[in-house]
Structures are given as C-alpha cells and as structure tokens.
N, C-alpha and C positions, 0 to 999 in steps of 0.2 A: 504494500500500500504506500509506503513512503517513497518508493521509486517512481510511482505514478504522478505524484504531485509536481516534481520538477519537470517532467515531460509535458504535463498539461500547461504548466506555467510558461515554459519556454516556447511551447507550441502556440499558445495564445499571444505571447509577445511577438513571435514571428508573423502571425497573421495580422496583428495590429500594425506592425512595422510595414508590411507589404501594402496595406491600404493607405497608410500615411504617405509612403513614397509614391504610390499611384496617384494620390490626390495632388501632391506637389508637381509631379510630371504633367498631369492633366492641366493644372493651372498654368504652367510655363508654356505648354503647347497652345493653350487658348490665347495667351498673351501674344505668342509669336504668330499665330495664324488668323486671329480675329481682331484683337484689340489694337495692336500696333498698325496693321494695314488700315483699319478703320480710322485711326487718328491721322495717318498720312493722307488718306483720301479726303478727310474733312479739311485738313489744312490746305490741300491742293484746291479744293472747291472754294474755300474762303479767299485764297490768293487769286483765283480766276474771277471771282465776283468783284474783288477790289480792282483788278486790272480793267474789267469791263466797265465798272463805274467810272474809273479815271478816263477811259476812252470816250465815254458818253459825255462827261463833263468837258473834255477837250473839244469834242465835236460841237457841243452847245455853245461853248465860248467862241469857237471859230465862226459859227453861224451868226452869233450876235455881232461879231466884228464886221461881218459882211453887210449887215443891214444898218 
C-alpha cells in the first residue's frame, strides 16, 4: 500500500504538468498565429486610413486653391 501512494502522487503531478505545459504552448501559438497578425493588420489599416485622409485633405486644399 505504501508503494502505491508515491506512484499515484507522481503520476498525478505528471498529468498536471502535461496540461500546464499544453496550456502554455497553446497560449504562445495563439499569440503567434492570431493575436500578433491581428495587431499588425489593425495597424496597417489605421496607417492606410491616415494616408487616405491626408490625400483627401491635400486634394480638398488643392481644389480650394483652384477656385
């Protein structure tokens, strides 16, 4: 009976350690494949909107100067 306790204890620790590592790896892969590309795409979109707005302002200013 006394030899069963350490086996169950270390077996339980091994299982918990496995799921702990699995969670960390899943989190890192989610960051790499979803969060970081999403942030990059968001920043590109904001930059494109800013450039488009600046072009429209320049065009409006040019039109005002023509009249």
